[in-house]
BADO-166376 format. One record per residue (C-alpha): chain; residue in three letters; x, y, z. Coordinates in nm, 3 decimals. Layout:
<atom><chain>A</chain><resn>ALA</resn><x>X</x><y>Y</y><z>Z</z></atom>
...
END
This chain:
<atom><chain>A</chain><resn>UNK</resn><x>-0.004</x><y>0.015</y><z>-0.002</z></atom>
<atom><chain>A</chain><resn>UNK</resn><x>0.124</x><y>0.353</y><z>-0.089</z></atom>
<atom><chain>A</chain><resn>UNK</resn><x>0.293</x><y>0.539</y><z>0.209</z></atom>
<atom><chain>A</chain><resn>UNK</resn><x>0.101</x><y>0.849</y><z>0.114</z></atom>
<atom><chain>A</chain><resn>UNK</resn><x>-0.247</x><y>0.909</y><z>0.256</z></atom>
<atom><chain>A</chain><resn>UNK</resn><x>-0.302</x><y>1.197</y><z>-0.007</z></atom>
<atom><chain>A</chain><resn>UNK</resn><x>-0.096</x><y>1.280</y><z>-0.318</z></atom>
<atom><chain>A</chain><resn>UNK</resn><x>-0.193</x><y>1.590</y><z>-0.492</z></atom>
<atom><chain>A</chain><resn>UNK</resn><x>0.007</x><y>1.660</y><z>-0.837</z></atom>
<atom><chain>A</chain><resn>UNK</resn><x>-0.033</x><y>1.950</y><z>-1.080</z></atom>
<atom><chain>A</chain><resn>UNK</resn><x>-0.391</x><y>2.061</y><z>-0.966</z></atom>
<atom><chain>A</chain><resn>UNK</resn><x>-0.535</x><y>2.387</y><z>-1.084</z></atom>
<atom><chain>A</chain><resn>UNK</resn><x>-0.893</x><y>2.515</y><z>-1.058</z></atom>
<atom><chain>A</chain><resn>UNK</resn><x>-1.049</x><y>2.829</y><z>-1.181</z></atom>
<atom><chain>A</chain><resn>UNK</resn><x>-1.386</x><y>3.007</y><z>-1.116</z></atom>
<atom><chain>A</chain><resn>UNK</resn><x>-1.434</x><y>3.193</y><z>-1.434</z></atom>
<atom><chain>A</chain><resn>UNK</resn><x>-1.136</x><y>3.435</y><z>-1.471</z></atom>
<atom><chain>A</chain><resn>UNK</resn><x>-1.024</x><y>3.360</y><z>-1.125</z></atom>
<atom><chain>A</chain><resn>UNK</resn><x>-0.747</x><y>3.136</y><z>-1.080</z></atom>
<atom><chain>A</chain><resn>UNK</resn><x>-0.817</x><y>2.981</y><z>-0.741</z></atom>
<atom><chain>A</chain><resn>UNK</resn><x>-0.536</x><y>2.706</y><z>-0.764</z></atom>
<atom><chain>A</chain><resn>UNK</resn><x>-0.235</x><y>2.712</y><z>-0.988</z></atom>
<atom><chain>A</chain><resn>UNK</resn><x>-0.046</x><y>2.379</y><z>-1.026</z></atom>
<atom><chain>A</chain><resn>UNK</resn><x>-0.068</x><y>2.270</y><z>-0.675</z></atom>
<atom><chain>A</chain><resn>UNK</resn><x>0.126</x><y>1.962</y><z>-0.576</z></atom>
<atom><chain>A</chain><resn>UNK</resn><x>0.173</x><y>1.819</y><z>-0.208</z></atom>
<atom><chain>A</chain><resn>UNK</resn><x>0.182</x><y>1.491</y><z>-0.023</z></atom>
<atom><chain>A</chain><resn>UNK</resn><x>0.038</x><y>1.398</y><z>0.319</z></atom>
<atom><chain>A</chain><resn>UNK</resn><x>0.239</x><y>1.078</y><z>0.434</z></atom>
<atom><chain>A</chain><resn>UNK</resn><x>0.055</x><y>0.810</y><z>0.641</z></atom>
<atom><chain>A</chain><resn>UNK</resn><x>0.107</x><y>0.896</y><z>0.998</z></atom>
<atom><chain>A</chain><resn>UNK</resn><x>0.210</x><y>1.247</y><z>0.951</z></atom>
<atom><chain>A</chain><resn>UNK</resn><x>0.048</x><y>1.586</y><z>1.067</z></atom>
<atom><chain>A</chain><resn>UNK</resn><x>0.063</x><y>1.834</y><z>0.778</z></atom>
<atom><chain>A</chain><resn>UNK</resn><x>-0.037</x><y>2.191</y><z>0.806</z></atom>
<atom><chain>A</chain><resn>UNK</resn><x>-0.165</x><y>2.382</y><z>0.507</z></atom>
<atom><chain>A</chain><resn>UNK</resn><x>-0.092</x><y>2.739</y><z>0.595</z></atom>
<atom><chain>A</chain><resn>UNK</resn><x>-0.234</x><y>3.038</y><z>0.417</z></atom>
<atom><chain>A</chain><resn>UNK</resn><x>-0.438</x><y>3.346</y><z>0.475</z></atom>
<atom><chain>A</chain><resn>UNK</resn><x>-0.812</x><y>3.363</y><z>0.394</z></atom>
<atom><chain>A</chain><resn>UNK</resn><x>-0.852</x><y>3.349</y><z>0.004</z></atom>
<atom><chain>A</chain><resn>UNK</resn><x>-0.519</x><y>3.136</y><z>-0.042</z></atom>
<atom><chain>A</chain><resn>UNK</resn><x>-0.722</x><y>2.836</y><z>-0.192</z></atom>
<atom><chain>A</chain><resn>UNK</resn><x>-0.743</x><y>2.611</y><z>0.110</z></atom>
<atom><chain>A</chain><resn>UNK</resn><x>-1.099</x><y>2.556</y><z>0.090</z></atom>
<atom><chain>A</chain><resn>UNK</resn><x>-1.103</x><y>2.512</y><z>-0.272</z></atom>
<atom><chain>A</chain><resn>UNK</resn><x>-0.826</x><y>2.240</y><z>-0.254</z></atom>
<atom><chain>A</chain><resn>UNK</resn><x>-1.040</x><y>2.071</y><z>0.025</z></atom>
<atom><chain>A</chain><resn>UNK</resn><x>-1.348</x><y>2.087</y><z>-0.197</z></atom>
<atom><chain>A</chain><resn>UNK</resn><x>-1.153</x><y>1.913</y><z>-0.482</z></atom>
<atom><chain>A</chain><resn>UNK</resn><x>-1.018</x><y>1.643</y><z>-0.259</z></atom>
<atom><chain>A</chain><resn>UNK</resn><x>-1.383</x><y>1.565</y><z>-0.132</z></atom>
<atom><chain>A</chain><resn>UNK</resn><x>-1.518</x><y>1.594</y><z>-0.473</z></atom>
<atom><chain>A</chain><resn>UNK</resn><x>-1.744</x><y>1.874</y><z>-0.394</z></atom>
<atom><chain>A</chain><resn>UNK</resn><x>-1.580</x><y>2.035</y><z>-0.695</z></atom>
<atom><chain>A</chain><resn>UNK</resn><x>-1.464</x><y>1.819</y><z>-0.998</z></atom>
<atom><chain>A</chain><resn>UNK</resn><x>-1.085</x><y>1.844</y><z>-1.070</z></atom>
<atom><chain>A</chain><resn>UNK</resn><x>-1.013</x><y>1.866</y><z>-1.437</z></atom>
<atom><chain>A</chain><resn>UNK</resn><x>-0.639</x><y>1.918</y><z>-1.429</z></atom>
<atom><chain>A</chain><resn>UNK</resn><x>-0.377</x><y>1.724</y><z>-1.232</z></atom>
<atom><chain>A</chain><resn>UNK</resn><x>-0.462</x><y>1.434</y><z>-1.019</z></atom>
<atom><chain>A</chain><resn>UNK</resn><x>-0.564</x><y>1.369</y><z>-0.655</z></atom>
<atom><chain>A</chain><resn>UNK</resn><x>-0.517</x><y>1.039</y><z>-0.487</z></atom>
<atom><chain>A</chain><resn>UNK</resn><x>-0.611</x><y>0.904</y><z>-0.148</z></atom>
<atom><chain>A</chain><resn>UNK</resn><x>-0.419</x><y>0.589</y><z>-0.044</z></atom>
<atom><chain>A</chain><resn>UNK</resn><x>-0.312</x><y>0.555</y><z>-0.403</z></atom>
<atom><chain>A</chain><resn>UNK</resn><x>-0.690</x><y>0.558</y><z>-0.532</z></atom>
<atom><chain>A</chain><resn>UNK</resn><x>-0.738</x><y>0.826</y><z>-0.795</z></atom>
<atom><chain>A</chain><resn>UNK</resn><x>-1.029</x><y>1.051</y><z>-0.720</z></atom>
<atom><chain>A</chain><resn>UNK</resn><x>-1.144</x><y>1.064</y><z>-1.086</z></atom>
<atom><chain>A</chain><resn>UNK</resn><x>-1.109</x><y>0.725</y><z>-1.195</z></atom>
<atom><chain>A</chain><resn>UNK</resn><x>-1.151</x><y>0.530</y><z>-0.865</z></atom>
<atom><chain>A</chain><resn>UNK</resn><x>-1.359</x><y>0.769</y><z>-0.636</z></atom>
<atom><chain>A</chain><resn>UNK</resn><x>-1.541</x><y>0.490</y><z>-0.417</z></atom>
<atom><chain>A</chain><resn>UNK</resn><x>-1.240</x><y>0.356</y><z>-0.243</z></atom>
<atom><chain>A</chain><resn>UNK</resn><x>-1.073</x><y>0.708</y><z>-0.222</z></atom>
<atom><chain>A</chain><resn>UNK</resn><x>-1.361</x><y>0.871</y><z>-0.061</z></atom>
<atom><chain>A</chain><resn>UNK</resn><x>-1.423</x><y>0.576</y><z>0.172</z></atom>
<atom><chain>A</chain><resn>UNK</resn><x>-1.072</x><y>0.635</y><z>0.316</z></atom>
<atom><chain>A</chain><resn>UNK</resn><x>-1.137</x><y>1.001</y><z>0.390</z></atom>
<atom><chain>A</chain><resn>UNK</resn><x>-1.261</x><y>1.171</y><z>0.709</z></atom>
<atom><chain>A</chain><resn>UNK</resn><x>-1.353</x><y>1.547</y><z>0.693</z></atom>
<atom><chain>A</chain><resn>UNK</resn><x>-1.401</x><y>1.810</y><z>0.943</z></atom>
<atom><chain>A</chain><resn>UNK</resn><x>-1.525</x><y>2.125</y><z>0.764</z></atom>
<atom><chain>A</chain><resn>UNK</resn><x>-1.501</x><y>2.486</y><z>0.889</z></atom>
<atom><chain>A</chain><resn>UNK</resn><x>-1.878</x><y>2.524</y><z>0.927</z></atom>
<atom><chain>A</chain><resn>UNK</resn><x>-2.050</x><y>2.316</y><z>1.189</z></atom>
<atom><chain>A</chain><resn>UNK</resn><x>-2.207</x><y>2.015</y><z>1.036</z></atom>
<atom><chain>A</chain><resn>UNK</resn><x>-2.376</x><y>1.822</y><z>1.328</z></atom>
<atom><chain>A</chain><resn>UNK</resn><x>-2.742</x><y>1.820</y><z>1.386</z></atom>
<atom><chain>A</chain><resn>UNK</resn><x>-2.785</x><y>2.026</y><z>1.700</z></atom>
<atom><chain>A</chain><resn>UNK</resn><x>-3.124</x><y>1.866</y><z>1.781</z></atom>
<atom><chain>A</chain><resn>UNK</resn><x>-2.994</x><y>1.517</y><z>1.779</z></atom>
<atom><chain>A</chain><resn>UNK</resn><x>-2.759</x><y>1.363</y><z>2.062</z></atom>
<atom><chain>A</chain><resn>UNK</resn><x>-2.388</x><y>1.311</y><z>1.986</z></atom>
<atom><chain>A</chain><resn>UNK</resn><x>-2.459</x><y>0.914</y><z>1.958</z></atom>
<atom><chain>A</chain><resn>UNK</resn><x>-2.738</x><y>0.988</y><z>1.713</z></atom>
<atom><chain>A</chain><resn>UNK</resn><x>-2.506</x><y>1.207</y><z>1.487</z></atom>
<atom><chain>A</chain><resn>UNK</resn><x>-2.248</x><y>0.934</y><z>1.494</z></atom>
<atom><chain>A</chain><resn>UNK</resn><x>-2.498</x><y>0.667</y><z>1.420</z></atom>
<atom><chain>A</chain><resn>UNK</resn><x>-2.625</x><y>0.859</y><z>1.123</z></atom>
<atom><chain>A</chain><resn>UNK</resn><x>-2.275</x><y>0.911</y><z>0.975</z></atom>
<atom><chain>A</chain><resn>UNK</resn><x>-2.212</x><y>0.535</y><z>1.026</z></atom>
<atom><chain>A</chain><resn>UNK</resn><x>-2.517</x><y>0.429</y><z>0.843</z></atom>
<atom><chain>A</chain><resn>UNK</resn><x>-2.409</x><y>0.654</y><z>0.545</z></atom>
<atom><chain>A</chain><resn>UNK</resn><x>-2.089</x><y>0.441</y><z>0.532</z></atom>
<atom><chain>A</chain><resn>UNK</resn><x>-2.284</x><y>0.123</y><z>0.546</z></atom>
<atom><chain>A</chain><resn>UNK</resn><x>-2.176</x><y>0.016</y><z>0.906</z></atom>
<atom><chain>A</chain><resn>UNK</resn><x>-2.384</x><y>-0.244</y><z>1.076</z></atom>
<atom><chain>A</chain><resn>UNK</resn><x>-2.582</x><y>-0.096</y><z>1.365</z></atom>
<atom><chain>A</chain><resn>UNK</resn><x>-2.419</x><y>-0.291</y><z>1.638</z></atom>
<atom><chain>A</chain><resn>UNK</resn><x>-2.059</x><y>-0.220</y><z>1.498</z></atom>
<atom><chain>A</chain><resn>UNK</resn><x>-2.168</x><y>0.150</y><z>1.481</z></atom>
<atom><chain>A</chain><resn>UNK</resn><x>-2.257</x><y>0.179</y><z>1.850</z></atom>
<atom><chain>A</chain><resn>UNK</resn><x>-1.933</x><y>-0.004</y><z>1.949</z></atom>
<atom><chain>A</chain><resn>UNK</resn><x>-1.726</x><y>0.223</y><z>1.728</z></atom>
<atom><chain>A</chain><resn>UNK</resn><x>-1.921</x><y>0.524</y><z>1.869</z></atom>
<atom><chain>A</chain><resn>UNK</resn><x>-1.817</x><y>0.440</y><z>2.217</z></atom>
<atom><chain>A</chain><resn>UNK</resn><x>-1.459</x><y>0.381</y><z>2.106</z></atom>
<atom><chain>A</chain><resn>UNK</resn><x>-1.420</x><y>0.718</y><z>1.922</z></atom>
<atom><chain>A</chain><resn>UNK</resn><x>-1.593</x><y>0.920</y><z>2.191</z></atom>
<atom><chain>A</chain><resn>UNK</resn><x>-1.346</x><y>0.777</y><z>2.440</z></atom>
<atom><chain>A</chain><resn>UNK</resn><x>-1.052</x><y>0.874</y><z>2.209</z></atom>
<atom><chain>A</chain><resn>UNK</resn><x>-1.170</x><y>1.232</y><z>2.192</z></atom>
<atom><chain>A</chain><resn>UNK</resn><x>-1.278</x><y>1.265</y><z>2.550</z></atom>
<atom><chain>A</chain><resn>UNK</resn><x>-1.638</x><y>1.273</y><z>2.501</z></atom>
<atom><chain>A</chain><resn>UNK</resn><x>-1.759</x><y>0.945</y><z>2.669</z></atom>
<atom><chain>A</chain><resn>UNK</resn><x>-1.981</x><y>1.134</y><z>2.915</z></atom>
<atom><chain>A</chain><resn>UNK</resn><x>-2.157</x><y>1.329</y><z>2.641</z></atom>
<atom><chain>A</chain><resn>UNK</resn><x>-2.272</x><y>1.014</y><z>2.445</z></atom>
<atom><chain>A</chain><resn>UNK</resn><x>-2.641</x><y>1.091</y><z>2.524</z></atom>
<atom><chain>A</chain><resn>UNK</resn><x>-2.615</x><y>1.473</y><z>2.518</z></atom>
<atom><chain>A</chain><resn>UNK</resn><x>-2.787</x><y>1.687</y><z>2.265</z></atom>
<atom><chain>A</chain><resn>UNK</resn><x>-2.531</x><y>1.853</y><z>2.049</z></atom>
<atom><chain>A</chain><resn>UNK</resn><x>-2.691</x><y>2.184</y><z>2.124</z></atom>
<atom><chain>A</chain><resn>UNK</resn><x>-2.579</x><y>2.165</y><z>2.481</z></atom>
<atom><chain>A</chain><resn>UNK</resn><x>-2.207</x><y>2.122</y><z>2.396</z></atom>
<atom><chain>A</chain><resn>UNK</resn><x>-1.945</x><y>2.400</y><z>2.410</z></atom>
<atom><chain>A</chain><resn>UNK</resn><x>-1.769</x><y>2.497</y><z>2.104</z></atom>
<atom><chain>A</chain><resn>UNK</resn><x>-1.460</x><y>2.279</y><z>2.187</z></atom>
<atom><chain>A</chain><resn>UNK</resn><x>-1.674</x><y>1.986</y><z>2.274</z></atom>
<atom><chain>A</chain><resn>UNK</resn><x>-1.869</x><y>2.020</y><z>1.941</z></atom>
<atom><chain>A</chain><resn>UNK</resn><x>-1.526</x><y>2.029</y><z>1.740</z></atom>
<atom><chain>A</chain><resn>UNK</resn><x>-1.431</x><y>1.704</y><z>1.927</z></atom>
<atom><chain>A</chain><resn>UNK</resn><x>-1.759</x><y>1.540</y><z>1.847</z></atom>
<atom><chain>A</chain><resn>UNK</resn><x>-1.722</x><y>1.625</y><z>1.482</z></atom>
<atom><chain>A</chain><resn>UNK</resn><x>-1.376</x><y>1.477</y><z>1.485</z></atom>
<atom><chain>A</chain><resn>UNK</resn><x>-1.523</x><y>1.170</y><z>1.643</z></atom>
<atom><chain>A</chain><resn>UNK</resn><x>-1.782</x><y>1.140</y><z>1.369</z></atom>
<atom><chain>A</chain><resn>UNK</resn><x>-1.520</x><y>1.172</y><z>1.103</z></atom>
<atom><chain>A</chain><resn>UNK</resn><x>-1.335</x><y>0.882</y><z>1.257</z></atom>
<atom><chain>A</chain><resn>UNK</resn><x>-1.623</x><y>0.640</y><z>1.268</z></atom>
<atom><chain>A</chain><resn>UNK</resn><x>-1.519</x><y>0.471</y><z>0.940</z></atom>
<atom><chain>A</chain><resn>UNK</resn><x>-1.151</x><y>0.439</y><z>1.043</z></atom>
<atom><chain>A</chain><resn>UNK</resn><x>-1.026</x><y>0.683</y><z>0.753</z></atom>
<atom><chain>A</chain><resn>UNK</resn><x>-0.663</x><y>0.688</y><z>0.647</z></atom>
<atom><chain>A</chain><resn>UNK</resn><x>-0.677</x><y>1.041</y><z>0.585</z></atom>
<atom><chain>A</chain><resn>UNK</resn><x>-0.838</x><y>1.318</y><z>0.798</z></atom>
<atom><chain>A</chain><resn>UNK</resn><x>-0.903</x><y>1.661</y><z>0.650</z></atom>
<atom><chain>A</chain><resn>UNK</resn><x>-0.968</x><y>1.963</y><z>0.893</z></atom>
<atom><chain>A</chain><resn>UNK</resn><x>-1.043</x><y>2.296</y><z>0.740</z></atom>
<atom><chain>A</chain><resn>UNK</resn><x>-0.989</x><y>2.574</y><z>0.992</z></atom>
<atom><chain>A</chain><resn>UNK</resn><x>-1.103</x><y>2.329</y><z>1.261</z></atom>
<atom><chain>A</chain><resn>UNK</resn><x>-1.052</x><y>2.569</y><z>1.547</z></atom>
<atom><chain>A</chain><resn>UNK</resn><x>-1.243</x><y>2.865</y><z>1.406</z></atom>
<atom><chain>A</chain><resn>UNK</resn><x>-1.455</x><y>3.035</y><z>1.670</z></atom>
<atom><chain>A</chain><resn>UNK</resn><x>-1.270</x><y>2.858</y><z>1.950</z></atom>
<atom><chain>A</chain><resn>UNK</resn><x>-1.084</x><y>3.028</y><z>2.250</z></atom>
<atom><chain>A</chain><resn>UNK</resn><x>-0.712</x><y>2.966</y><z>2.291</z></atom>
<atom><chain>A</chain><resn>UNK</resn><x>-0.769</x><y>2.681</y><z>2.531</z></atom>
<atom><chain>A</chain><resn>UNK</resn><x>-1.009</x><y>2.502</y><z>2.321</z></atom>
<atom><chain>A</chain><resn>UNK</resn><x>-0.792</x><y>2.562</y><z>2.022</z></atom>
<atom><chain>A</chain><resn>UNK</resn><x>-0.480</x><y>2.416</y><z>2.188</z></atom>
<atom><chain>A</chain><resn>UNK</resn><x>-0.692</x><y>2.103</y><z>2.313</z></atom>
<atom><chain>A</chain><resn>UNK</resn><x>-0.816</x><y>2.033</y><z>1.964</z></atom>
<atom><chain>A</chain><resn>UNK</resn><x>-0.483</x><y>2.050</y><z>1.814</z></atom>
<atom><chain>A</chain><resn>UNK</resn><x>-0.335</x><y>1.822</y><z>2.080</z></atom>
<atom><chain>A</chain><resn>UNK</resn><x>-0.626</x><y>1.564</y><z>2.012</z></atom>
<atom><chain>A</chain><resn>UNK</resn><x>-0.556</x><y>1.552</y><z>1.647</z></atom>
<atom><chain>A</chain><resn>UNK</resn><x>-0.168</x><y>1.504</y><z>1.687</z></atom>
<atom><chain>A</chain><resn>UNK</resn><x>-0.254</x><y>1.214</y><z>1.945</z></atom>
<atom><chain>A</chain><resn>UNK</resn><x>-0.472</x><y>1.061</y><z>1.700</z></atom>
<atom><chain>A</chain><resn>UNK</resn><x>-0.190</x><y>1.062</y><z>1.425</z></atom>
<atom><chain>A</chain><resn>UNK</resn><x>0.034</x><y>0.912</y><z>1.668</z></atom>
<atom><chain>A</chain><resn>UNK</resn><x>-0.210</x><y>0.639</y><z>1.798</z></atom>
<atom><chain>A</chain><resn>UNK</resn><x>-0.390</x><y>0.557</y><z>1.474</z></atom>
<atom><chain>A</chain><resn>UNK</resn><x>-0.126</x><y>0.633</y><z>1.218</z></atom>
<atom><chain>A</chain><resn>UNK</resn><x>-0.361</x><y>0.829</y><z>0.986</z></atom>
<atom><chain>A</chain><resn>UNK</resn><x>-0.238</x><y>1.111</y><z>0.771</z></atom>
<atom><chain>A</chain><resn>UNK</resn><x>-0.376</x><y>1.474</y><z>0.857</z></atom>
<atom><chain>A</chain><resn>UNK</resn><x>-0.407</x><y>1.772</y><z>0.646</z></atom>
<atom><chain>A</chain><resn>UNK</resn><x>-0.489</x><y>2.064</y><z>0.870</z></atom>
<atom><chain>A</chain><resn>UNK</resn><x>-0.575</x><y>2.391</y><z>0.703</z></atom>
<atom><chain>A</chain><resn>UNK</resn><x>-0.509</x><y>2.709</y><z>0.912</z></atom>
<atom><chain>A</chain><resn>UNK</resn><x>-0.403</x><y>3.063</y><z>0.910</z></atom>
<atom><chain>A</chain><resn>UNK</resn><x>-0.311</x><y>3.067</y><z>1.277</z></atom>
<atom><chain>A</chain><resn>UNK</resn><x>0.078</x><y>3.033</y><z>1.325</z></atom>
<atom><chain>A</chain><resn>UNK</resn><x>0.041</x><y>2.943</y><z>1.691</z></atom>
<atom><chain>A</chain><resn>UNK</resn><x>-0.122</x><y>2.611</y><z>1.586</z></atom>
<atom><chain>A</chain><resn>UNK</resn><x>0.179</x><y>2.481</y><z>1.407</z></atom>
<atom><chain>A</chain><resn>UNK</resn><x>0.465</x><y>2.303</y><z>1.597</z></atom>
<atom><chain>A</chain><resn>UNK</resn><x>0.835</x><y>2.305</y><z>1.485</z></atom>
<atom><chain>A</chain><resn>UNK</resn><x>0.826</x><y>1.934</y><z>1.381</z></atom>
<atom><chain>A</chain><resn>UNK</resn><x>0.498</x><y>1.966</y><z>1.170</z></atom>
<atom><chain>A</chain><resn>UNK</resn><x>0.533</x><y>1.953</y><z>0.797</z></atom>
<atom><chain>A</chain><resn>UNK</resn><x>0.394</x><y>2.282</y><z>0.640</z></atom>
<atom><chain>A</chain><resn>UNK</resn><x>0.280</x><y>2.357</y><z>0.302</z></atom>
<atom><chain>A</chain><resn>UNK</resn><x>0.258</x><y>2.737</y><z>0.244</z></atom>
<atom><chain>A</chain><resn>UNK</resn><x>-0.029</x><y>2.812</y><z>0.004</z></atom>
<atom><chain>A</chain><resn>UNK</resn><x>-0.061</x><y>3.174</y><z>-0.121</z></atom>
<atom><chain>A</chain><resn>UNK</resn><x>-0.285</x><y>3.303</y><z>-0.406</z></atom>
<atom><chain>A</chain><resn>UNK</resn><x>-0.342</x><y>2.946</y><z>-0.514</z></atom>
<atom><chain>A</chain><resn>UNK</resn><x>0.032</x><y>2.862</y><z>-0.543</z></atom>
<atom><chain>A</chain><resn>UNK</resn><x>0.247</x><y>2.642</y><z>-0.313</z></atom>
<atom><chain>A</chain><resn>UNK</resn><x>0.530</x><y>2.860</y><z>-0.197</z></atom>
<atom><chain>A</chain><resn>UNK</resn><x>0.707</x><y>2.618</y><z>0.033</z></atom>
<atom><chain>A</chain><resn>UNK</resn><x>0.666</x><y>2.261</y><z>0.156</z></atom>
<atom><chain>A</chain><resn>UNK</resn><x>0.903</x><y>2.167</y><z>0.446</z></atom>
<atom><chain>A</chain><resn>UNK</resn><x>0.917</x><y>2.124</y><z>0.835</z></atom>
<atom><chain>A</chain><resn>UNK</resn><x>0.804</x><y>2.425</y><z>1.024</z></atom>
<atom><chain>A</chain><resn>UNK</resn><x>1.143</x><y>2.459</y><z>1.169</z></atom>
<atom><chain>A</chain><resn>UNK</resn><x>1.310</x><y>2.454</y><z>0.822</z></atom>
<atom><chain>A</chain><resn>UNK</resn><x>1.064</x><y>2.719</y><z>0.696</z></atom>
<atom><chain>A</chain><resn>UNK</resn><x>1.108</x><y>2.934</y><z>1.014</z></atom>
<atom><chain>A</chain><resn>UNK</resn><x>1.492</x><y>2.927</y><z>1.018</z></atom>
<atom><chain>A</chain><resn>UNK</resn><x>1.633</x><y>3.186</y><z>1.256</z></atom>
<atom><chain>A</chain><resn>UNK</resn><x>1.359</x><y>3.446</y><z>1.210</z></atom>
<atom><chain>A</chain><resn>UNK</resn><x>1.049</x><y>3.255</y><z>1.297</z></atom>
<atom><chain>A</chain><resn>UNK</resn><x>0.746</x><y>3.121</y><z>1.124</z></atom>
<atom><chain>A</chain><resn>UNK</resn><x>0.543</x><y>3.427</y><z>1.087</z></atom>
<atom><chain>A</chain><resn>UNK</resn><x>0.828</x><y>3.655</y><z>0.943</z></atom>
<atom><chain>A</chain><resn>UNK</resn><x>0.928</x><y>3.364</y><z>0.711</z></atom>
<atom><chain>A</chain><resn>UNK</resn><x>0.564</x><y>3.327</y><z>0.589</z></atom>
<atom><chain>A</chain><resn>UNK</resn><x>0.558</x><y>3.705</y><z>0.515</z></atom>
<atom><chain>A</chain><resn>UNK</resn><x>0.887</x><y>3.684</y><z>0.318</z></atom>
<atom><chain>A</chain><resn>UNK</resn><x>0.748</x><y>3.394</y><z>0.116</z></atom>
<atom><chain>A</chain><resn>UNK</resn><x>0.404</x><y>3.557</y><z>0.041</z></atom>
<atom><chain>A</chain><resn>UNK</resn><x>0.522</x><y>3.920</y><z>-0.003</z></atom>
<atom><chain>A</chain><resn>UNK</resn><x>0.348</x><y>4.241</y><z>0.112</z></atom>
<atom><chain>A</chain><resn>UNK</resn><x>0.000</x><y>4.121</y><z>0.014</z></atom>
<atom><chain>A</chain><resn>UNK</resn><x>0.046</x><y>3.842</y><z>0.287</z></atom>
<atom><chain>A</chain><resn>UNK</resn><x>0.163</x><y>4.076</y><z>0.535</z></atom>
<atom><chain>A</chain><resn>UNK</resn><x>-0.152</x><y>4.290</y><z>0.504</z></atom>
<atom><chain>A</chain><resn>UNK</resn><x>-0.388</x><y>3.989</y><z>0.532</z></atom>
<atom><chain>A</chain><resn>UNK</resn><x>-0.205</x><y>3.743</y><z>0.771</z></atom>
<atom><chain>A</chain><resn>UNK</resn><x>-0.350</x><y>3.694</y><z>1.129</z></atom>
<atom><chain>A</chain><resn>UNK</resn><x>-0.140</x><y>3.541</y><z>1.389</z></atom>
END
């Protein structure tokens, strides 16, 4: 089996005259946390939409666990878990009901789904919220529940698009630590889209995306050098990035 959970090669995408992605290539190895770093409008969400087939990719190739999204979409999407920026849980249902509905969409038997729900809720520290309505959860708890839902079918690749949006500093740190623990424990690849420099650790692999183009792909420590990640990012993206970047 391929060592890469995700391979993106030469992908471009336009909305009319707007070139949202321009010849983007990157990899997410299995068992690695990769941060996709870029300001709002850099193309991060467009790339996620192509990986999840919300948009159709007409150039380049995207593969999940070696399965090409264009020619072999079933196995590719089955190996994918997603946490989008916008909240996606049904607030009127319990956490367990939300997880069970997701499991049913993936064809999981009811008994196996119940067992897996208990397992993933324990993994994200929400065992006591099994029967709680989502509307009663805090922002950080809701994010953890969404991660639990994405893990129900045992994905090899987990995508998180601005997963800490709207969370306070403490909850943001907890979600980041949780995802890194899952990478170490379950060996899946993670692509974490963010514009927040503090969410990135020195050993993380970082892909700098700006105006639809990859400007760097290396460890955070290598990109930061002696000056730090934020100044290095501004150097890579130029004055436009400096005006928009938010630490």
